[in-house]
Every structure is written in C-alpha cells, then in structure tokens.
N, C-alpha and C positions, 0 to 999 in steps of 0.2 A: 158727958164732959170728957174732953181729950186734952191731955197735957203733952206738949211737944218739947223735947230737949234737943239742942244741937249747938254747934259751934257758932260763934259770932260771925255774922255775914252770910249764913247759909240760906236765908230766905224764910225762916220760920215765922217772922212777923209780917213781912211784906208780900211774899209769894204764896205761901200756903193758904192764907185766908182768901186770896183771889182765886186759887184753884177750887177751893170749896164753894165759893160764890158762883163761879162759872158752872160748876156741876149742878148746883141747885137751880140756877136759871134755866139750864138745859132740861132739867126735870120738871120745870114749871112751878118750882117752889121758891124762886128767888125773892119774891116779895115777902115771904114768911120766914126767911132765913135770918138768924141772928148769930153773928160771929163776933166774939169778944176777945181782944188781945190786951194784955196788961203790960204796962211799962213802969219801971220804978220811979221815973221822974216825969213831970208834966212836959218839960222841954222835949224829952224823947218821944212822948206820945204825940205831940204836935208835929214833930218832924216826920214821924212815921205816917201820920194821917195825910200830911201834905204830899209825901212821896207816893203813897198808894193812890191818892186822887189823881196826881199827875200821870202815873203809869196807866190809869184807867181812862184818862182823857176827860175827867170830870172836875167840877168845881167842888172845892172843899165844903162839906156841909150840905150839899145838894142831893145826896143820894143815901 
C-alpha cells in the first residue's frame, strides 16, 4: 500500500495511476494490476474516472 500526498492539481489522482499502469503493462503485468484511488465524494470519483478514461482514449467502464 502506498499513500501519496500532494497539493491540489499535482496529478496524484489522474497522472500517477496512469504511470503505474503503463509500467505494469510494459512489464507484462497490466492485466493483473489493481490501482485504487479514493475520493471523498461520488461526484469527484465520477469526474476523475471520466477524465482518466478520456486521457487514455478509452470508454468509461470498458477497461
């Protein structure tokens, strides 16, 4: 378990998980990788999920 702390807008919720996923994909472990990010409100969680999916060029809920 890793806990990341940083200022608002630094990418800890949107960028860091993508870096971790890319590293796992390159290592051949992408399908087995579980990355969990918590948000205090459902609205925030949905907005983050939509943003990350858009940045990755994927449909929300498809990967």
